[in-house]
C-alpha positions as CSV (number, residue, x, y, z in Angstrom):
1,M,-57.0,38.1,73.2
2,K,-60.0,40.5,73.4
3,N,-61.2,39.1,70.1
4,K,-64.2,36.8,70.9
5,I,-64.3,35.2,67.5
6,A,-60.5,34.4,67.7
7,R,-61.1,32.7,71.1
8,K,-64.0,30.7,69.7
9,L,-62.0,29.6,66.7
10,I,-59.1,28.5,68.8
11,A,-61.4,26.6,71.1
12,Y,-63.2,25.0,68.1
13,F,-59.8,24.1,66.5
14,S,-58.4,22.7,69.8
15,A,-61.6,20.7,70.6
16,S,-61.7,19.3,67.1
17,L,-58.0,18.3,67.2
18,L,-58.4,16.8,70.6
19,I,-61.4,14.6,69.5
20,F,-59.5,13.7,66.4
21,S,-56.4,12.8,68.4
22,V,-58.4,10.6,70.9
23,V,-60.2,8.8,68.1
24,I,-57.1,8.3,66.0
25,G,-55.1,7.3,69.2
26,G,-57.8,4.7,70.2
27,I,-57.9,3.2,66.7
28,F,-54.1,3.2,66.5
29,M,-53.7,1.5,69.9
30,S,-56.2,-1.1,69.1
31,L,-54.6,-1.9,65.7
32,F,-51.1,-1.7,67.3
33,K,-52.0,-4.1,70.1
34,N,-53.6,-6.6,67.6
35,Y,-50.6,-6.2,65.3
36,T,-48.1,-6.8,68.1
37,I,-49.9,-9.9,69.3
38,E,-50.2,-11.3,65.8
39,I,-46.5,-10.7,65.2
40,H,-45.6,-12.3,68.6
41,K,-47.9,-15.3,67.8
42,K,-46.3,-15.7,64.4
43,D,-42.9,-15.5,65.9
44,I,-43.5,-18.1,68.7
45,E,-45.4,-20.3,66.2
46,N,-42.4,-20.3,63.9
47,R,-40.1,-21.2,66.8
48,A,-42.5,-24.0,68.0
49,V,-42.8,-25.5,64.6
50,T,-39.0,-25.4,64.1
51,I,-38.3,-26.9,67.5
52,A,-40.9,-29.6,67.0
53,R,-39.5,-30.5,63.6
54,T,-36.0,-30.6,65.0
55,I,-37.0,-32.9,67.9
56,S,-38.8,-35.1,65.4
57,E,-35.7,-35.3,63.2
58,L,-33.4,-36.0,66.2
59,M,-35.7,-38.7,67.5
60,G,-35.8,-40.3,64.0
61,S,-32.0,-40.4,63.8
62,A,-31.5,-41.7,67.5
63,P,-31.7,-45.3,68.6
64,S,-35.2,-46.5,69.3
65,Y,-36.3,-45.8,72.9
66,G,-39.7,-47.4,72.6
67,G,-41.3,-44.1,71.7
68,M,-42.1,-41.3,74.0
69,G,-43.1,-43.7,76.7
70,M,-39.5,-44.5,77.4
71,G,-39.5,-41.6,79.8
72,M,-37.5,-38.5,80.3
73,G,-34.4,-40.3,81.2
74,G,-34.1,-41.9,77.8
75,M,-35.0,-38.7,76.0
76,M,-32.3,-36.7,77.7
77,Q,-29.5,-38.9,76.3
78,G,-27.4,-38.1,73.2
79,S,-28.0,-35.3,70.8
80,L,-31.7,-35.2,71.5
81,G,-31.0,-34.9,75.2
82,S,-28.5,-32.1,74.6
83,Y,-31.0,-30.3,72.5
84,L,-33.8,-30.6,75.0
85,R,-31.6,-29.3,77.8
86,N,-31.0,-26.1,75.9
87,V,-34.5,-25.9,74.3
88,D,-35.6,-23.0,76.5
89,D,-32.6,-20.9,75.4
90,I,-33.2,-21.9,71.8
91,A,-36.9,-21.0,72.1
92,M,-36.2,-17.9,74.3
93,A,-39.3,-19.0,76.3
94,D,-40.6,-21.8,78.5
95,V,-40.9,-25.1,76.5
96,W,-43.0,-28.1,77.7
97,I,-43.5,-31.4,76.1
98,V,-46.6,-33.3,77.2
99,D,-48.5,-36.4,76.1
100,E,-52.1,-36.7,75.2
101,N,-53.0,-37.1,78.8
102,L,-51.3,-33.9,79.8
103,N,-48.4,-35.8,81.4
104,L,-45.2,-33.7,81.4
105,L,-42.5,-35.6,79.4
106,T,-39.8,-33.0,79.6
107,V,-39.5,-29.3,80.2
108,G,-35.9,-28.2,79.9
109,P,-34.4,-27.2,83.2
110,M,-37.7,-28.0,84.8
111,S,-37.4,-31.7,84.1
112,Q,-36.6,-32.5,87.7
113,M,-39.5,-30.4,89.1
114,H,-42.7,-31.9,90.4
115,Y,-45.8,-30.5,88.9
116,S,-49.6,-31.0,89.0
117,Y,-52.4,-30.5,86.4
118,S,-53.1,-27.1,87.9
119,D,-49.6,-26.0,87.0
120,L,-50.4,-26.0,83.3
121,P,-51.9,-22.8,81.8
122,E,-55.6,-22.4,81.5
123,D,-57.1,-24.1,78.5
124,A,-53.9,-26.3,78.1
125,D,-56.1,-29.4,77.8
126,I,-57.9,-27.8,74.8
127,V,-54.6,-26.9,73.2
128,V,-53.2,-30.4,73.6
129,K,-56.3,-32.0,72.2
130,E,-56.1,-29.7,69.1
131,V,-52.4,-30.5,68.8
132,F,-53.0,-34.3,68.8
133,R,-55.5,-33.7,66.0
134,G,-52.6,-32.4,64.0
135,S,-53.2,-28.6,64.4
136,T,-51.0,-25.8,65.7
137,T,-53.1,-23.7,68.0
138,F,-53.0,-20.9,70.6
139,S,-54.4,-20.0,74.0
140,E,-54.0,-17.2,76.4
141,G,-54.4,-17.8,80.2
142,F,-52.9,-17.7,83.6
143,S,-50.2,-20.2,84.6
144,D,-49.8,-20.8,88.4
145,L,-46.4,-22.3,87.6
146,L,-45.2,-19.3,85.6
147,R,-47.2,-16.9,87.9
148,S,-48.3,-14.7,85.0
149,S,-50.6,-14.5,82.0
150,T,-49.1,-16.4,79.2
151,L,-49.6,-16.9,75.5
152,T,-49.3,-20.6,74.8
153,V,-48.7,-22.2,71.4
154,G,-48.9,-25.9,70.9
155,T,-47.7,-27.8,67.9
156,P,-47.4,-31.6,67.3
157,I,-44.2,-33.7,67.6
158,V,-44.4,-36.3,64.9
159,S,-42.6,-39.6,64.6
160,G,-43.2,-41.1,61.2
161,S,-46.9,-40.6,60.7
162,E,-47.7,-40.7,64.4
163,I,-48.1,-37.7,66.7
164,I,-46.1,-38.8,69.8
165,G,-46.2,-35.5,71.8
166,A,-47.3,-31.9,72.1
167,L,-44.7,-29.2,72.3
168,L,-46.0,-26.2,74.3
169,I,-44.2,-22.8,74.3
170,H,-45.3,-20.4,77.0
171,S,-44.5,-16.7,76.4
172,P,-45.5,-14.2,79.2
173,V,-48.0,-11.6,77.9
174,E,-46.4,-9.1,80.3
175,G,-43.6,-8.4,77.8
176,M,-46.1,-7.6,75.0
177,N,-48.1,-5.4,77.4
178,T,-44.9,-3.5,78.3
179,A,-44.2,-2.9,74.6
180,I,-47.7,-1.8,74.0
181,F,-47.6,0.5,77.0
182,S,-44.4,2.0,75.7
183,G,-45.9,2.6,72.4
184,F,-48.9,4.1,74.0
185,K,-46.7,6.5,76.0
186,M,-44.9,7.5,72.8
187,L,-48.3,8.1,71.1
188,V,-49.5,10.2,74.0
189,V,-46.4,12.3,73.9
190,S,-46.6,12.7,70.2
191,I,-50.3,13.7,70.4
192,F,-49.5,16.2,73.2
193,M,-46.8,17.8,71.1
194,A,-49.0,17.9,68.1
195,L,-51.8,19.5,70.1
196,V,-49.4,22.2,71.4
197,L,-48.1,22.9,67.9
198,S,-51.6,22.9,66.4
199,T,-52.8,25.2,69.2
200,V,-50.0,27.7,68.3
201,V,-50.9,27.4,64.6
202,S,-54.6,27.8,65.4
203,V,-53.9,31.0,67.3
204,F,-52.0,32.3,64.3
205,L,-54.7,31.2,61.9
206,A,-57.5,32.6,64.1
207,M,-55.8,36.0,64.4
208,S,-55.2,36.0,60.6
209,F,-58.8,35.2,60.0
210,T,-60.2,37.9,62.4
211,R,-57.7,40.6,61.4
212,P,-59.8,41.6,58.3
213,L,-62.9,41.6,60.5
214,K,-61.3,44.0,62.8
215,K,-60.4,46.3,59.9
216,M,-64.0,46.1,58.7
217,K,-65.3,47.0,62.1
218,N,-63.0,50.0,62.4
219,T,-64.0,51.1,58.9
220,A,-67.7,50.8,59.8
221,L,-67.2,52.9,62.9
222,L,-65.5,55.6,60.9
223,L,-68.4,55.5,58.4
224,A,-70.8,55.8,61.3
225,E,-68.9,58.8,62.5
226,G,-69.3,60.5,59.1
227,D,-65.9,59.7,57.6
228,Y,-67.1,58.5,54.2
229,T,-63.5,58.3,52.8
230,A,-62.6,55.4,55.0
231,K,-61.8,52.1,53.2
232,T,-61.0,48.6,54.5
233,G,-58.1,48.1,52.1
234,I,-58.8,44.3,52.2
235,I,-58.3,42.3,49.0
236,Q,-59.2,38.7,49.4
237,D,-60.8,36.2,47.0
238,D,-63.3,34.8,49.5
239,E,-66.5,35.8,51.3
240,I,-64.6,38.1,53.7
241,G,-63.1,39.9,50.6
242,E,-66.6,40.2,49.1
243,L,-67.9,41.7,52.4
244,A,-64.9,44.1,52.6
245,S,-65.5,45.1,48.9
246,T,-69.2,45.7,49.7
247,I,-68.2,48.0,52.6
248,D,-65.8,49.9,50.3
249,V,-68.6,50.3,47.8
250,L,-70.9,51.5,50.6
251,S,-68.2,54.0,51.6
252,E,-68.0,55.3,48.0
253,R,-71.7,55.7,47.7
254,L,-72.0,57.4,51.1
255,D,-69.3,59.7,50.1
256,R,-71.0,60.5,46.8
257,A,-74.4,60.9,48.6
258,S,-72.7,63.2,51.1
259,H,-71.4,65.4,48.3
260,E,-74.7,65.3,46.5
261,S,-76.4,66.2,49.7
262,E,-74.1,69.2,50.1
263,T,-74.8,70.2,46.5
264,L,-78.5,69.8,47.0
265,Q,-78.4,71.8,50.2
266,K,-76.5,74.6,48.3
267,Q,-79.1,74.3,45.5
268,R,-81.9,74.7,48.1
269,Q,-80.3,77.8,49.5
270,D,-79.8,79.2,46.0
271,F,-83.5,78.3,45.3
272,I,-84.7,80.0,48.4
273,T,-82.6,83.0,47.5
274,N,-84.0,83.0,44.0
275,I,-87.6,82.4,45.0
276,S,-87.3,85.1,47.6
277,H,-86.0,87.4,44.9
278,E,-88.7,86.2,42.4
279,L,-91.4,86.8,45.0
280,R,-90.1,90.0,46.3
281,T,-89.8,91.7,42.9
282,P,-93.4,91.3,41.7
283,V,-94.8,91.8,45.2
284,T,-92.8,95.1,45.5
285,V,-93.9,96.2,42.0
286,I,-97.5,95.4,42.7
287,R,-97.4,97.1,46.1
288,G,-95.7,100.2,44.7
289,S,-98.2,100.5,41.9
290,L,-101.1,100.1,44.3
291,E,-99.7,102.7,46.7
292,A,-99.2,105.1,43.8
293,I,-102.8,104.7,42.7
294,C,-104.2,104.8,46.2
295,D,-102.2,107.8,47.2
296,G,-103.3,109.7,44.1
297,I,-99.8,110.0,42.7
298,V,-101.0,108.4,39.5
299,K,-104.2,110.0,38.3
300,E,-104.2,110.0,34.6
301,P,-106.3,107.2,33.0
302,E,-103.5,106.2,30.7
303,Q,-101.0,106.0,33.6
304,V,-103.5,104.0,35.7
305,K,-104.1,101.6,32.8
306,E,-100.3,101.1,32.4
307,Y,-99.9,100.5,36.1
308,N,-102.7,97.9,36.0
309,K,-101.1,96.1,33.1
310,Q,-97.8,96.0,35.0
311,M,-99.5,94.6,38.1
312,L,-101.3,92.0,36.0
313,S,-98.0,90.9,34.4
314,E,-96.3,90.6,37.8
315,S,-99.2,88.6,39.2
316,K,-98.9,86.2,36.3
317,S,-95.3,85.7,37.1
318,L,-96.2,84.9,40.7
319,E,-98.9,82.5,39.5
320,R,-96.4,80.7,37.2
321,L,-93.9,80.3,40.1
322,V,-96.5,79.0,42.5
323,N,-97.9,76.7,39.9
324,D,-94.5,75.2,39.2
325,L,-94.0,74.5,42.8
326,L,-97.4,72.9,43.1
327,E,-96.9,70.9,40.0
328,L,-93.6,69.5,41.2
329,S,-95.0,68.7,44.6
330,R,-97.9,66.8,43.1
331,L,-95.8,64.9,40.5
332,Q,-93.4,63.7,43.2
333,N,-96.2,62.4,45.3
334,A,-96.7,58.7,44.6
335,D,-100.4,59.0,45.6
336,F,-101.1,61.7,43.0
337,K,-102.9,60.1,40.0
338,I,-102.7,61.4,36.5
339,D,-105.4,60.8,33.9
340,M,-104.1,58.0,31.6
341,H,-106.1,57.5,28.3
342,E,-105.3,56.4,24.8
343,I,-104.1,59.4,22.9
344,N,-102.4,60.2,19.6
345,L,-98.9,61.4,20.5
346,C,-98.7,63.2,17.1
347,D,-101.6,65.5,18.2
348,V,-99.8,66.3,21.5
349,I,-96.6,67.3,19.7
350,N,-98.6,69.3,17.0
351,D,-100.4,71.2,19.8
352,A,-97.1,72.0,21.6
353,V,-95.3,73.1,18.4
354,R,-98.3,75.3,17.5
355,S,-98.2,77.1,20.9
356,A,-94.4,77.4,21.0
357,S,-94.3,78.9,17.5
358,N,-96.1,82.0,18.8
359,M,-93.4,82.4,21.5
360,A,-90.6,81.8,18.9
361,R,-91.8,84.6,16.6
362,K,-90.6,87.2,19.2
363,K,-87.0,86.1,18.5
364,N,-87.7,85.2,14.8
365,I,-87.0,81.6,15.5
366,I,-88.3,78.9,13.2
367,I,-89.5,75.5,14.5
368,D,-88.9,72.8,12.0
369,Y,-91.1,69.7,12.9
370,A,-90.7,66.4,11.0
371,K,-92.3,63.0,11.7
372,D,-92.4,59.6,10.1
373,L,-96.0,58.9,10.9
374,D,-99.3,60.7,11.6
375,I,-100.8,58.4,14.2
376,M,-99.0,57.0,17.2
377,I,-101.4,55.8,19.8
378,I,-100.0,55.7,23.4
379,K,-101.6,55.6,26.9
380,G,-100.9,58.9,28.7
381,D,-102.1,62.2,30.0
382,Y,-102.6,64.6,27.1
383,G,-102.1,67.8,29.2
384,R,-99.0,66.5,31.1
385,L,-97.3,65.3,28.0
386,R,-98.0,68.7,26.3
387,Q,-96.6,70.4,29.4
388,M,-93.4,68.2,29.2
389,F,-92.8,69.1,25.6
390,M,-93.6,72.8,26.2
391,I,-91.0,73.0,29.0
392,V,-88.2,71.6,26.7
393,I,-89.3,73.7,23.7
394,D,-89.5,76.8,25.9
395,N,-86.0,76.2,27.1
396,A,-84.8,75.7,23.5
397,I,-86.3,79.1,22.5
398,K,-84.9,80.8,25.6
399,F,-81.3,79.6,25.0
400,S,-81.3,80.0,21.2
401,K,-80.1,83.0,19.3
402,E,-82.4,85.1,17.3
403,N,-83.0,84.0,13.7
404,S,-82.1,80.4,14.4
405,I,-83.9,77.1,13.9
406,I,-85.2,74.6,16.4
407,Y,-85.6,71.0,15.1
408,I,-88.3,68.7,16.4
409,S,-88.6,65.2,15.1
410,L,-90.6,62.0,15.8
411,N,-88.8,59.0,14.4
412,N,-88.9,55.3,15.6
413,N,-90.8,56.2,18.8
414,I,-88.2,58.8,19.8
415,V,-89.1,62.5,20.0
416,T,-86.1,64.8,19.7
417,V,-85.9,68.6,20.4
418,K,-82.7,70.1,19.1
419,D,-81.5,73.7,19.3
420,H,-78.4,75.6,18.3
421,G,-78.2,77.7,21.4
422,I,-75.5,78.3,24.0
423,G,-75.3,74.6,25.1
424,I,-74.7,73.2,28.5
425,S,-71.2,72.8,30.1
426,K,-69.9,69.3,31.2
427,E,-69.9,70.5,34.8
428,D,-73.7,71.4,34.6
429,M,-74.9,68.3,32.6
430,P,-75.1,65.9,35.6
431,Y,-77.4,68.3,37.5
432,I,-79.8,69.7,34.9
433,F,-82.6,67.5,36.1
434,N,-82.1,68.3,39.8
435,R,-84.5,70.5,41.6
436,Y,-83.6,74.1,42.1
437,Y,-80.7,73.8,39.7
438,R,-80.3,76.7,37.3
439,I,-77.7,77.3,34.6
440,K,-76.1,80.6,35.4
441,S,-76.5,82.7,32.2
442,E,-78.1,85.9,31.1
443,E,-80.8,83.9,29.3
444,N,-81.8,82.1,32.4
445,K,-81.9,84.9,34.9
446,T,-85.7,84.6,35.4
447,G,-85.8,80.7,35.7
448,T,-86.7,78.9,38.8
449,G,-84.8,75.7,38.2
450,L,-87.9,73.6,38.3
451,G,-88.8,73.2,34.6
452,L,-86.7,70.2,33.7
453,T,-87.4,68.5,37.0
454,I,-91.1,68.7,36.3
455,A,-90.5,67.4,32.7
456,Q,-88.6,64.4,34.0
457,Q,-91.2,63.6,36.6
458,I,-93.9,63.6,33.8
459,A,-91.6,61.4,31.7
460,N,-91.1,59.0,34.6
461,R,-94.9,58.8,35.2
462,H,-95.4,57.8,31.5
463,N,-92.4,55.3,31.5
464,V,-90.6,57.5,29.0
465,E,-86.8,57.6,28.9
466,M,-85.7,61.2,28.9
467,D,-82.1,62.1,28.1
468,A,-80.0,65.1,27.0
469,E,-76.9,65.7,25.0
470,S,-75.1,69.1,24.7
471,E,-72.0,70.8,23.6
472,P,-71.2,74.3,24.7
473,G,-71.6,76.8,22.0
474,M,-73.2,74.2,19.6
475,G,-76.6,73.5,21.1
476,T,-78.5,71.0,23.1
477,S,-80.7,67.9,22.2
478,F,-83.4,66.4,24.4
479,M,-84.6,62.9,23.6
480,F,-87.9,61.2,24.7
481,K,-88.0,57.5,24.0
482,F,-91.5,56.0,24.2
483,K,-91.9,52.3,24.8
């Protein structure tokens, strides 16, 4: 029970059930009490009416005794007298017969007892008055004679069309209270058992509810420790299932990012190695040439001139490498602004094709350029866009065979550069736009792995979609979609 949420859920469930039970129990007991009293009233009312009707019938069939005023002695004779002697047993309660002045005419076995007005139940006078008006009525009060709270029902005894007496049946309330209390005890026991059972069920439900949360917590701890292969393994069609699915997605992305980070780290190391080599080679050549000239080893003017040309060529390589690094650093800086103006994209492509054609002649490569319009006005940086196209065309020339053709087209706002070179493998395709990534081939031994990264950064700055397709041995196509 170390699970705090489980404990809270159990407490909430139990408290809710307890409140529900108390409310339902209170309502039930109130309804049950009222229902019991009503049933009891109906029962004794039926008995009173039946007894009163029987007495009236017996009196009608008996010899005339001068009405009810004849006294108890006369009433106790014959069938009527026999009935009245057993009326308590018939009614299963205390039966009194009184006149309009509350004088007791007969009361079964109590007929020989002396009584006073105070012996009658409370409100008896009100009941008798209502009875002599022809109504059957009830009252509940304390009777000194019966020494208990009683429920009294009064109904008229009729002779012909005249009410000659009031029949009162007194039923102790104690019996009803006992029945109600017994029902209350049964209800309490039932509620207690229900609470015990519901608590057990709530414990089970709370633990079932929190078990996925515990799995998610353990998975999150594993992810925090660097185990990005950890999964929750929870499949539920609810909010907890959605949260678990989100954690699993996070795990997959962290795992992917971890692998990408490892790949990037390896690329950095390769880049540093390549850059070190690229820097060391021209620096070594320049230093060796300068030492040869300074030490007088090279004296002939033609040799000195050749050494100077070589040092110039190596310094240009150094400049190109440093410029690429600076370009990439600037383009990746969000604060670096590029000059955006309205320009004709066709002029940019024509300029790039013209410059690339001079490089292509060394390998006898033909650049075939086709377009569906002569003017396409866009907003951009002329120099950066030319640089972007030059990077891709330069790669196409580099990886194409001699005497081949490079196709460049502008059609439906899409610029395509397609070559028939060595192509790019499926393993390399996902990484061609990554920094420091170089395709390992003889044609690319002098590359820095920054060209396509710079081209993509320029495309992003101009809101241009840049994509590539390639098939090993068949060539590569780069597409630029202008919006």
